C-alpha positions as CSV (number, residue, x, y, z in Angstrom):
1,M,87.3,83.1,112.1
2,F,90.3,81.0,113.3
3,F,93.2,79.3,111.7
4,F,95.1,76.1,112.0
5,F,98.6,75.9,111.1
6,Y,99.5,72.4,110.1
7,Y,103.4,71.4,110.7
8,T,104.7,68.8,108.5
9,K,108.4,67.7,107.8
10,F,108.6,70.4,104.9
11,A,106.4,73.1,105.7
12,I,104.0,74.8,107.7
13,I,100.7,74.4,106.0
14,Y,97.9,76.8,107.2
15,I,94.5,75.3,106.8
16,G,91.2,77.3,107.5
17,D,87.9,76.0,109.5
18,N,86.4,75.5,106.4
19,M,89.0,72.7,105.3
20,I,88.8,71.4,108.7
21,E,84.8,71.2,108.5
22,A,85.7,69.5,105.3
23,R,87.7,66.6,106.6
24,M,85.7,66.0,109.4
25,D,82.7,65.6,107.5
26,E,84.5,63.3,104.9
27,L,85.4,61.2,107.7
28,I,81.7,61.1,108.9
29,K,81.0,59.9,105.7
30,I,83.6,57.3,105.6
31,L,82.7,56.1,108.7
32,N,78.6,56.1,108.5
33,E,79.3,54.5,105.1
34,A,81.3,51.8,106.6
35,N,78.9,51.1,109.6
36,Y,76.3,50.9,106.9
37,N,77.9,48.3,104.7
38,Y,79.1,46.2,107.6
39,Y,75.8,46.2,109.7
40,V,73.0,46.7,106.9
41,L,74.5,45.1,103.7
42,D,76.8,42.5,106.0
43,K,79.5,43.6,103.4
44,P,82.3,45.2,105.0
45,T,84.3,47.7,102.7
46,I,87.4,48.8,105.2
47,T,89.0,46.6,107.3
48,D,89.2,47.0,111.6
49,Q,92.3,48.7,111.5
50,E,91.3,51.4,108.9
51,Y,88.1,51.9,110.6
52,D,90.1,52.3,114.2
53,K,92.3,55.3,112.4
54,Y,89.7,57.0,110.9
55,I,87.8,57.1,114.2
56,R,90.8,58.0,116.0
57,E,91.8,61.0,113.6
58,L,88.4,62.4,114.3
59,I,88.3,62.1,117.7
60,N,91.7,64.3,117.7
61,L,90.1,66.5,115.5
62,E,86.8,66.7,117.6
63,E,89.3,67.1,121.0
64,K,91.0,70.2,119.5
65,Y,88.1,71.8,117.6
66,P,84.8,70.9,120.0
67,N,82.6,73.9,118.6
68,L,83.0,71.7,115.1
69,K,82.0,68.3,116.5
70,R,78.8,67.5,114.6
71,T,75.7,65.9,116.2
72,N,75.8,62.9,114.0
73,S,79.4,62.1,114.5
74,P,80.5,58.9,115.0
75,T,82.7,59.0,117.6
76,S,79.6,59.7,120.0
77,R,79.4,55.7,120.0
78,V,82.3,55.4,122.3
79,G,79.9,57.2,124.7
80,G,81.1,59.8,127.3
81,E,77.9,61.6,127.8
82,V,76.3,61.8,131.1
83,I,73.2,62.6,132.4
84,D,71.5,63.3,135.6
85,E,68.4,61.4,134.9
86,F,66.0,60.1,132.3
87,K,63.6,62.4,130.9
88,K,59.9,61.4,130.0
89,V,58.9,60.9,126.6
90,I,55.4,61.0,125.0
91,H,54.8,58.6,122.2
92,E,52.9,60.4,119.6
93,V,51.7,57.1,118.2
94,P,51.4,54.5,121.3
95,M,53.9,51.8,121.3
96,M,51.2,49.0,122.1
97,S,52.3,45.4,123.3
98,L,50.7,42.3,121.2
99,S,48.4,39.8,122.3
100,N,50.0,36.2,122.9
101,V,48.9,32.9,121.5
102,F,50.6,29.6,122.9
103,N,49.7,26.8,120.7
104,E,48.5,25.9,117.1
105,E,44.8,26.1,117.7
106,E,45.0,29.9,119.0
107,I,47.5,30.5,115.9
108,I,44.6,28.9,113.6
109,A,41.9,31.1,115.7
110,F,43.3,34.3,114.9
111,D,44.2,33.6,111.5
112,E,40.1,33.0,111.0
113,R,39.8,36.2,113.1
114,V,41.9,37.9,110.4
115,R,40.1,36.0,107.4
116,K,36.5,37.1,108.4
117,E,37.6,40.9,107.6
118,V,40.5,40.2,105.2
119,P,40.1,37.5,102.5
120,N,43.4,35.5,101.6
121,P,45.8,37.4,103.8
122,E,49.2,36.9,103.8
123,Y,51.5,37.6,107.1
124,I,54.9,38.8,107.6
125,V,56.4,36.6,110.2
126,E,59.7,37.9,112.4
127,L,61.4,36.6,115.1
128,K,60.6,38.0,118.3
129,I,63.9,39.2,119.7
130,D,64.3,38.8,123.6
131,G,65.3,42.4,123.8
132,L,64.2,45.9,124.9
133,S,61.9,48.0,122.6
134,V,62.8,50.9,121.4
135,S,61.6,54.2,119.4
136,L,64.0,56.2,117.1
137,K,63.4,59.5,115.6
138,Y,65.2,61.4,112.9
139,K,64.7,65.0,111.4
140,K,66.2,65.9,108.5
141,G,67.9,62.3,108.6
142,H,69.7,63.0,111.9
143,L,68.9,61.0,114.9
144,V,67.4,63.4,117.5
145,L,65.9,61.1,119.9
146,G,66.1,57.3,121.2
147,A,62.8,56.4,123.7
148,T,61.8,53.3,125.6
149,R,58.6,51.7,125.1
150,G,57.7,52.6,129.1
151,D,53.8,51.8,129.5
152,G,53.4,52.2,125.7
153,V,52.3,55.8,126.4
154,T,55.1,57.6,128.3
155,G,58.8,56.0,127.8
156,E,62.4,57.7,128.7
157,D,64.9,59.3,126.8
158,I,67.7,56.9,126.3
159,T,69.3,59.0,123.2
160,H,73.0,59.0,124.8
161,N,73.3,55.3,125.1
162,V,71.2,54.5,121.9
163,K,74.4,56.4,119.8
164,T,76.7,54.3,121.2
165,I,74.9,51.3,119.5
166,K,77.1,51.0,116.4
167,C,74.1,49.6,114.3
168,I,71.9,52.2,114.8
169,P,72.3,54.9,112.0
170,L,72.9,58.5,113.4
171,E,72.3,59.7,110.1
172,L,70.0,58.1,107.4
173,K,70.4,58.1,103.4
174,E,67.5,60.4,103.1
175,K,67.3,63.6,104.9
176,I,63.9,63.0,106.3
177,D,61.4,63.3,109.4
178,I,60.9,59.7,110.2
179,E,60.3,57.4,113.6
180,V,61.6,54.1,113.5
181,R,60.8,51.3,116.0
182,G,62.8,48.1,116.6
183,E,64.7,45.9,119.7
184,I,67.7,46.8,121.6
185,Y,69.7,43.5,122.4
186,M,72.6,41.6,123.4
187,K,74.1,39.0,121.6
188,K,75.0,35.6,123.4
189,S,78.5,35.8,123.3
190,T,79.0,39.3,124.3
191,F,76.5,38.1,127.5
192,E,79.1,35.6,128.3
193,K,81.8,37.8,127.9
194,I,80.8,40.2,130.0
195,N,79.7,37.6,133.0
196,E,83.1,36.3,132.4
197,E,84.3,39.7,133.5
198,K,81.9,40.3,136.3
199,K,82.6,36.9,137.7
200,K,86.5,38.0,137.7
201,N,85.5,41.1,139.5
202,H,83.4,39.0,141.9
203,E,80.2,41.3,140.7
204,E,76.6,40.2,140.3
205,L,75.9,38.3,137.4
206,F,73.2,39.4,134.8
207,A,70.5,36.7,135.0
208,N,70.2,36.7,130.9
209,P,70.9,38.5,128.0
210,R,67.9,40.7,128.0
211,N,68.4,42.1,131.4
212,A,72.1,42.6,130.6
213,A,70.5,45.1,127.4
214,A,67.8,46.6,129.7
215,G,70.6,47.3,132.4
216,S,72.7,49.0,129.8
217,V,70.5,51.3,128.2
218,R,69.6,52.3,131.7
219,Q,72.8,53.7,132.6
220,L,73.3,57.7,133.2
221,D,77.1,57.1,131.6
222,S,76.9,56.6,128.1
223,K,80.3,54.9,128.3
224,I,78.9,52.0,130.2
225,A,76.4,51.6,127.6
226,A,79.1,51.7,124.9
227,S,81.2,49.2,126.5
228,R,78.8,46.6,126.5
229,G,78.4,45.7,122.7
230,L,74.6,46.3,122.3
231,D,72.8,45.4,119.0
232,N,69.4,46.5,117.1
233,F,66.9,45.4,114.7
234,S,64.5,47.8,113.4
235,Y,61.1,46.0,112.8
236,H,58.4,48.7,112.1
237,L,57.5,52.1,110.6
238,P,54.5,54.2,112.1
239,N,52.4,55.8,109.8
240,A,54.5,54.0,107.0
241,E,51.4,55.3,104.9
242,N,52.8,58.6,104.9
243,Y,55.8,57.6,102.7
244,G,53.7,56.0,100.1
245,I,53.9,52.5,101.5
246,K,51.2,49.6,101.1
247,T,52.4,46.7,103.0
248,H,54.6,45.8,106.3
249,E,57.1,44.1,103.6
250,E,57.4,47.3,101.6
251,A,57.9,49.3,105.0
252,L,60.8,46.8,106.0
253,N,62.4,47.3,102.7
254,Y,62.3,50.8,102.9
255,I,64.1,51.4,106.5
256,K,66.3,49.0,105.5
257,K,67.4,51.5,102.2
258,L,67.4,54.2,105.0
259,G,70.4,52.5,106.8
260,F,68.5,50.2,109.5
261,V,69.3,46.5,109.9
262,V,66.6,44.2,109.7
263,N,66.7,40.7,111.0
264,P,67.4,38.3,107.9
265,N,65.3,35.4,108.8
266,I,62.0,37.6,108.1
267,K,59.4,36.0,105.8
268,K,56.3,36.5,103.9
269,V,53.8,33.6,104.3
270,K,50.9,33.3,102.3
271,N,48.8,30.8,104.2
272,I,48.8,28.9,107.9
273,D,50.4,26.1,106.8
274,E,53.4,28.3,105.7
275,L,53.2,30.0,108.9
276,L,53.0,27.0,110.9
277,E,55.9,25.7,109.3
278,Y,58.1,28.7,110.0
279,I,57.1,28.6,113.4
280,D,57.9,24.8,113.9
281,Y,61.6,25.4,112.4
282,W,62.2,28.0,114.7
283,T,60.7,26.4,117.4
284,K,63.5,23.7,116.8
285,N,66.3,25.7,115.3
286,R,66.3,29.0,117.9
287,N,69.2,27.8,119.7
288,S,71.2,28.2,116.8
289,L,70.8,31.9,116.4
290,P,73.5,34.1,118.0
291,Y,70.9,36.0,120.2
292,E,68.0,34.7,122.1
293,I,64.4,35.0,120.6
294,D,61.4,34.1,122.9
295,G,58.7,33.7,119.9
296,I,57.5,34.6,116.6
297,V,55.7,37.7,115.9
298,I,53.0,37.6,113.0
299,K,51.8,40.6,111.0
300,L,49.1,41.1,108.5
301,N,51.4,42.4,105.5
302,D,48.7,44.7,104.1
303,L,48.4,48.1,105.6
304,A,44.9,48.4,104.4
305,G,43.6,45.4,105.9
306,Q,45.5,46.1,109.1
307,K,43.6,49.9,109.3
308,K,40.5,47.8,108.5
309,L,41.1,45.2,111.7
310,G,42.4,48.2,113.7
311,F,42.8,47.5,117.5
312,T,41.7,46.7,121.0
313,A,42.1,48.7,124.0
314,K,45.7,47.2,124.2
315,Y,46.4,45.4,121.5
316,P,46.3,45.3,117.6
317,K,43.9,42.9,115.9
318,W,45.8,42.3,112.9
319,A,49.3,41.0,114.6
320,T,49.9,38.6,117.4
321,A,53.0,37.3,119.2
322,Y,53.4,33.3,119.4
323,K,55.2,32.6,122.7
324,F,57.9,29.5,122.6
325,P,56.7,27.2,124.9
326,A,58.7,27.4,128.3
327,E,61.1,24.8,128.9
328,L,61.2,25.9,132.4
329,A,59.2,28.4,134.5
330,L,59.5,29.3,138.0
331,T,56.6,29.8,140.3
332,K,55.8,29.6,144.0
333,L,54.9,26.1,146.2
334,K,52.0,27.8,148.2
335,D,51.2,24.2,149.4
336,I,51.8,20.7,149.5
337,I,48.5,18.5,149.9
338,F,47.7,14.9,149.6
339,T,45.4,13.0,147.3
340,V,44.1,9.5,146.9
341,G,44.4,7.4,143.8
342,R,42.1,4.8,142.8
343,T,44.8,2.1,144.2
344,G,44.8,3.9,147.3
345,Q,48.2,5.5,146.5
346,V,48.6,8.6,148.6
347,T,50.3,11.4,146.8
348,P,51.7,14.6,147.6
349,N,51.0,17.1,145.4
350,A,52.5,20.6,144.8
351,V,50.2,23.7,145.1
352,L,51.5,26.4,142.6
353,D,50.9,30.1,141.5
354,P,49.8,29.5,138.4
355,V,52.0,29.8,135.6
356,I,52.2,29.6,131.7
357,L,54.2,26.3,130.6
358,M,54.4,25.1,127.2
359,G,51.3,26.6,126.2
360,S,49.4,26.2,129.4
361,T,48.5,27.2,132.5
362,I,49.7,25.0,135.6
363,S,48.9,25.5,139.3
364,R,49.1,21.9,140.4
365,A,51.9,19.2,139.9
366,T,52.5,15.6,141.4
367,L,55.7,15.3,143.7
368,H,55.1,11.4,143.5
369,N,56.3,10.3,146.5
370,E,58.0,11.2,150.2
371,D,61.4,10.2,148.9
372,Y,61.2,12.5,145.8
373,V,60.5,15.6,147.8
374,K,63.0,15.1,150.3
375,E,65.5,14.5,147.7
376,L,64.8,17.7,146.2
377,G,64.8,19.3,149.3
378,L,61.7,21.0,148.8
379,K,59.8,23.4,151.3
380,I,56.4,25.0,151.4
381,G,56.7,28.9,150.3
382,D,59.6,27.7,147.9
383,I,60.2,29.5,144.5
384,V,60.6,26.5,141.9
385,A,61.3,25.6,138.7
386,I,58.8,23.5,136.8
387,K,58.8,21.8,133.6
388,K,56.4,19.1,131.8
389,A,57.7,15.6,131.5
390,G,57.4,14.2,128.5
391,D,55.8,17.6,127.5
392,V,52.6,16.4,129.0
393,I,52.8,16.4,132.9
394,P,53.6,19.2,135.1
395,E,56.8,18.0,137.3
396,V,58.8,20.2,139.9
397,V,62.4,19.9,139.2
398,E,64.1,21.9,141.9
399,P,63.6,24.9,144.6
400,I,65.6,28.0,143.9
401,I,67.5,27.8,147.3
402,D,68.8,31.7,146.7
403,R,65.4,32.8,146.8
404,R,64.4,31.7,150.3
405,D,63.8,34.6,152.8
406,G,63.2,32.2,156.2
407,S,59.4,32.1,155.9
408,E,59.6,28.7,154.2
409,I,58.1,25.7,156.1
410,D,59.8,22.3,156.0
411,F,57.7,19.4,154.6
412,K,56.4,16.3,156.2
413,M,54.8,13.5,155.1
414,T,51.3,12.8,156.4
415,D,50.5,9.4,158.3
416,E,47.1,9.1,157.4
417,C,44.8,8.7,154.2
418,P,43.7,12.3,154.0
419,I,39.9,11.2,153.2
420,C,39.0,8.4,155.6
421,H,42.0,9.2,158.2
422,S,42.9,5.6,158.8
423,K,47.0,4.9,159.1
424,I,48.7,4.6,155.8
425,I,51.3,2.3,155.0
426,R,54.5,2.4,153.1
427,K,54.8,-0.9,151.3
428,E,57.6,-2.9,151.1
429,N,60.3,-1.9,147.9
430,E,58.2,0.7,147.3
431,A,58.7,4.8,148.0
432,A,54.5,5.0,148.3
433,Y,52.4,5.2,150.8
434,Y,49.0,3.7,150.4
435,C,45.4,3.6,152.2
436,V,44.4,0.4,152.9
437,N,40.9,0.9,154.1
438,P,39.0,-0.9,151.6
439,D,35.8,1.0,152.7
440,C,37.8,4.1,151.7
441,D,35.5,6.7,149.9
442,K,38.2,8.4,147.9
443,K,39.6,5.1,146.4
444,K,35.6,3.8,145.1
445,I,35.2,7.6,143.8
446,E,38.5,7.7,141.8
447,S,37.6,3.9,140.7
448,L,34.4,5.1,139.4
449,I,35.9,8.5,138.0
450,H,38.3,6.0,136.1
451,Y,35.9,3.6,134.8
452,V,34.1,6.3,132.6
453,G,36.7,7.8,131.3
454,R,37.4,8.8,127.6
455,D,40.1,6.0,126.9
456,T,38.2,3.6,129.3
457,M,34.3,2.9,128.9
458,N,34.1,6.5,127.6
459,I,30.3,7.5,129.0
460,D,30.1,10.8,128.4
461,G,28.0,12.9,130.6
462,L,29.3,11.4,134.0
463,G,31.9,14.1,135.3
464,D,33.5,14.0,138.2
465,R,31.4,16.1,140.2
466,I,28.5,14.0,139.3
467,I,29.8,10.8,140.1
468,E,30.9,12.3,143.2
469,D,27.2,13.5,143.9
470,F,25.8,10.0,142.9
471,Y,28.1,8.4,145.2
472,N,27.4,10.6,148.1
473,M,23.6,10.0,147.3
474,G,24.3,6.5,147.4
475,Y,23.3,5.5,143.9
476,L,27.2,4.6,143.0
477,E,29.3,2.4,144.8
478,D,30.6,-0.1,142.6
479,V,31.2,0.2,138.7
480,T,28.5,-2.3,138.2
481,D,26.1,0.1,139.8
482,F,26.5,2.3,136.6
483,Y,24.5,-0.3,134.9
484,Y,21.6,0.3,137.7
485,L,20.9,4.0,137.3
486,K,18.2,3.2,134.7
487,D,16.1,1.8,137.4
488,K,16.6,5.4,139.3
489,K,15.4,7.5,136.2
490,E,12.7,9.1,138.2
491,E,14.9,9.9,141.3
492,L,17.3,11.4,139.0
493,K,15.1,13.4,137.4
494,E,14.2,15.1,140.6
495,L,18.0,16.4,141.4
496,E,18.9,19.8,140.6
497,G,20.4,20.3,137.2
498,F,19.3,17.3,135.8
499,G,16.4,17.1,133.3
500,E,14.7,14.6,131.0
501,K,17.1,14.9,128.3
502,S,20.5,15.0,130.4
503,I,19.4,11.9,132.2
504,N,18.4,10.0,128.8
505,N,21.8,11.0,127.7
506,I,23.5,9.7,130.1
507,L,21.5,6.6,130.3
508,F,22.2,6.2,126.6
509,N,25.9,6.4,126.9
510,I,25.9,3.7,129.9
511,E,24.0,0.9,127.7
512,S,26.2,2.1,124.6
513,S,29.5,1.0,126.9
514,K,28.3,-2.6,126.9
515,Q,29.3,-2.7,123.6
516,N,32.9,-1.3,124.0
517,S,35.9,-4.2,123.0
518,L,37.4,-6.1,125.9
519,E,40.5,-3.7,126.1
520,R,38.5,-1.0,127.1
521,L,37.1,-2.9,129.8
522,L,40.4,-4.3,131.0
523,F,41.8,-0.2,131.2
524,A,38.8,0.6,132.9
525,L,38.5,-2.0,135.9
526,G,41.8,-0.7,137.0
527,I,44.1,-3.4,137.1
528,R,47.4,-1.9,138.8
529,Y,50.0,-1.4,135.9
530,V,47.6,-2.1,133.2
531,G,47.4,1.1,130.9
532,K,46.0,1.7,127.8
533,K,48.6,-0.2,125.8
534,G,48.7,-3.0,128.2
535,A,44.8,-3.7,128.2
536,K,45.3,-3.4,124.3
537,I,47.9,-6.2,124.2
538,L,46.0,-8.6,126.9
539,A,42.8,-8.4,124.8
540,S,44.2,-9.3,121.6
541,Y,46.0,-12.1,123.0
542,Y,43.3,-13.6,124.8
543,K,40.4,-12.8,122.6
544,N,37.7,-12.9,125.8
545,M,37.6,-12.6,129.3
546,D,37.6,-16.5,130.0
547,N,40.6,-17.0,128.2
548,L,42.2,-14.3,130.5
549,L,40.8,-15.6,133.8
550,N,41.8,-19.2,133.1
551,T,45.7,-18.1,132.0
552,T,48.5,-18.7,134.2
553,Y,51.3,-16.5,135.7
554,E,53.8,-18.2,133.5
555,E,52.1,-17.7,130.4
556,L,51.6,-13.8,131.2
557,V,55.0,-13.0,131.5
558,K,56.0,-14.6,128.5
559,I,53.6,-12.1,126.4
560,D,55.6,-9.4,124.7
561,N,55.8,-6.0,126.3
562,I,53.7,-7.6,129.7
563,G,56.6,-8.8,131.8
564,E,56.9,-9.7,135.5
565,I,55.4,-6.8,137.3
566,I,52.5,-6.4,134.9
567,G,52.0,-10.2,134.6
568,K,51.8,-10.6,138.5
569,S,49.5,-7.6,139.0
570,V,47.2,-9.0,136.5
571,Y,47.3,-12.5,138.0
572,N,46.6,-11.2,141.4
573,Y,43.8,-9.4,140.2
574,I,42.0,-12.3,138.5
575,T,42.7,-14.9,141.0
576,D,41.2,-12.6,143.8
577,T,37.4,-13.2,144.7
578,E,35.8,-9.8,145.0
579,N,37.5,-9.3,141.5
580,I,36.0,-12.2,139.8
581,N,32.6,-11.5,141.0
582,R,32.6,-8.0,140.0
583,I,33.3,-9.7,136.1
584,N,30.8,-12.1,136.2
585,K,28.1,-9.5,137.5
586,L,29.4,-7.3,134.4
587,K,28.9,-10.6,132.3
588,E,24.8,-10.9,133.9
589,L,24.9,-7.1,132.8
590,N,25.8,-8.2,129.4
591,V,28.7,-6.2,129.2
592,N,31.0,-7.3,126.5
593,M,33.6,-9.3,127.1
594,N,34.9,-10.1,123.6
595,Y,37.7,-8.3,121.8
596,I,36.4,-7.3,118.9
597,G,39.2,-4.7,117.6
598,K,40.7,-5.4,114.4
599,E,43.7,-7.4,114.4
600,V,45.9,-4.3,114.2
601,E,44.3,-3.5,111.0
602,E,47.1,-4.5,109.1
603,N,45.3,-3.6,105.5
604,T,43.7,-0.1,106.3
605,L,44.9,2.9,104.8
606,F,45.5,4.1,108.0
607,T,47.7,1.4,109.7
608,D,51.2,2.5,110.5
609,N,51.0,5.2,107.7
610,T,52.0,9.1,108.0
611,F,49.3,11.9,107.7
612,V,50.3,15.1,107.2
613,L,46.8,18.1,107.3
614,T,47.0,21.2,105.2
615,G,44.2,23.4,104.8
616,S,41.1,24.1,106.5
617,L,38.8,21.4,107.3
618,S,35.2,21.9,107.2
619,S,33.5,19.3,109.0
620,L,36.2,18.8,111.9
621,T,39.2,20.1,113.8
622,R,42.6,19.3,112.9
623,E,42.8,17.8,116.6
624,E,39.9,15.6,115.7
625,A,41.2,14.5,112.8
626,S,44.4,13.7,114.0
627,N,42.9,11.7,116.8
628,L,41.0,9.9,113.9
629,I,43.7,8.8,112.2
630,E,45.7,8.1,115.5
631,Q,42.5,5.7,116.2
632,K,42.8,3.8,113.2
633,G,46.1,3.2,113.8
634,G,48.3,5.9,111.9
635,K,50.2,9.1,112.8
636,T,50.3,12.9,111.9
637,T,53.4,15.1,111.4
638,N,53.5,18.9,110.4
639,S,55.9,18.9,107.7
640,V,55.8,16.8,104.3
641,T,58.8,14.6,103.8
642,S,59.5,11.9,101.5
643,K,58.2,9.9,104.3
644,T,54.9,10.7,104.4
645,D,52.3,8.6,103.3
646,Y,49.1,10.9,102.4
647,V,48.5,14.4,102.6
648,I,45.0,15.4,103.5
649,A,44.2,18.5,101.9
650,G,41.3,21.2,103.1
651,E,40.1,24.5,101.7
652,S,43.1,27.1,101.3
653,A,46.0,24.4,101.6
654,G,49.4,25.6,100.9
655,S,52.9,24.9,100.6
656,K,52.3,21.7,101.7
657,Y,50.4,20.5,98.8
658,D,52.5,22.1,96.6
659,K,55.5,19.8,98.1
660,A,53.3,16.8,98.2
661,V,52.6,16.9,94.6
662,K,56.6,17.5,93.9
663,L,57.5,14.3,96.1
664,G,54.9,12.4,94.4
665,I,52.8,11.9,97.7
666,P,49.1,10.7,97.4
667,I,46.7,13.6,98.4
668,L,43.1,12.9,99.7
669,T,40.1,15.8,99.9
670,E,38.5,16.1,103.0
671,E,35.7,13.9,101.6
672,Q,38.1,11.1,100.5
673,F,39.2,10.9,104.1
674,L,36.2,10.7,105.7
675,S,34.7,8.1,103.4
676,Y,37.9,6.0,104.0
677,L,37.3,6.4,108.0
678,Q,34.0,4.8,107.5
679,E,35.0,2.3,105.8
680,N,38.4,1.3,107.7
């Protein structure tokens, strides 16, 4: 028993230890309640000045009477505890990582796998906070342990640093034993402020908010962690069924009620369309958030369904994480090799360590030409940043100079064709080098490959390797030779891997290609600068090959969207004797020379109209449906707006269907859609 004499202006007041403890408890209650109202409810009940006054009073009392300090005291948030090393912690329930999906097709595939076990599933979709996973354990409502995820089974005890994070409750609203998991993160503004300080002090800067957060929670001195202004969102309750909870949504509401901060942007979705809309929205708007996110987490809401689906060795089957497409990715430039295209252009290409960028694995990227490589200052062995130009073509953006270690090799442009080894030349006013050998094997092979492509003559069954083999065997040299393969049928059947059926399919597709419209043939011939669009313009303008062959340069350049460069290239092609002979030979082989496409299909359902697909189609995939719409002159988008012309509704159509009804937008069934495709 001890006594405290409190001196006032008027008297000496005796206060026993019970009264001091009572005041400490009162201050702790005020401060914890203030934290709950501020962080969880987002409704501050006291001013910052009042909070500071109460915390100073509590600190003073604890300094005078350290033996009365509570383990759940808010003063621990200012730091001060120093540990010698991080102790290992075994997670009773493993902290498993999530599988990843990178595009819409993979999301739909995940949903289909879930639906096989759980009919009409609902999902909870959450922002994937870019931070550090943490496990928080409480005994009788008091925080007793904060641990990192580690390898999922064994983590590290970071309790002394977790206590400094103001939004993590030290005492819960209920006196229960519980574990709650979440993500420790650092706000963008905090990150920028810390780096500004580091810059002034000539210290090494943090690379990003995630690294800053991870580095902060792994400090032995909790004062450092306390100074870093960390935050936390809680998102998971292991063994939720033990608390009478049946859904993940209920679990989130429960942990929020206990005093944890739950992200306000979490949403329940009832179908795949609502899920995709949520992803689309945050893909576009993630930069508006005050913290970094790197994707969307998708979880089956029903806990019984989660249990039924179970786990793989590494991941839960009832959840996955959609990773946002990387705007930039870093990887190693292993080598620079040279390739020859169908025009003879010799192009340097980057050989990269494989890296995922915008949903696909990238191991090669074009480097365009010698000038491009030199302007970037690339060296073999560099760590480079890559992006997808137009979200499609991989492109090297820059080398990361400060990652060089001296082992890098300077780039040198080749002076010969990598295939025929003849001297290459750089054409006047161009950055590119060309192989001018008319007998270069690679040029011929690339021309043959181009001719059979999906957007050209669309001869299915003739892949790159088959064409190269047929070329080396002497069956193919010019594009006209495709139409003589039928005379080699018996010989082809003797080749390894080619049976009666596969040869018949190839020959059938070759014969069918003769019926293609003129624009496909023009694109297939490989006229320089003439792509799919340019070929369509020329075909629809001239109507047949003879009209094109008899045109003038002056007429060509007057056509909309043709211009001088394309016009000159086309004129040079159609006045070249070898090219004229090739075209005449194709005529003799009954390859169609007329434009049989519709005149921009102005009166069809599809032309210039915008479509939205919703629900599951039974006869084709969404991608196939979108391609068919585009082939008919329409386009597809993800969201229903007042500018949407038609909605195509499959099975289990969701909110897009409802919105279309509300806006009065025409809705087509799958059967109607397929019927219109056939009619148009």
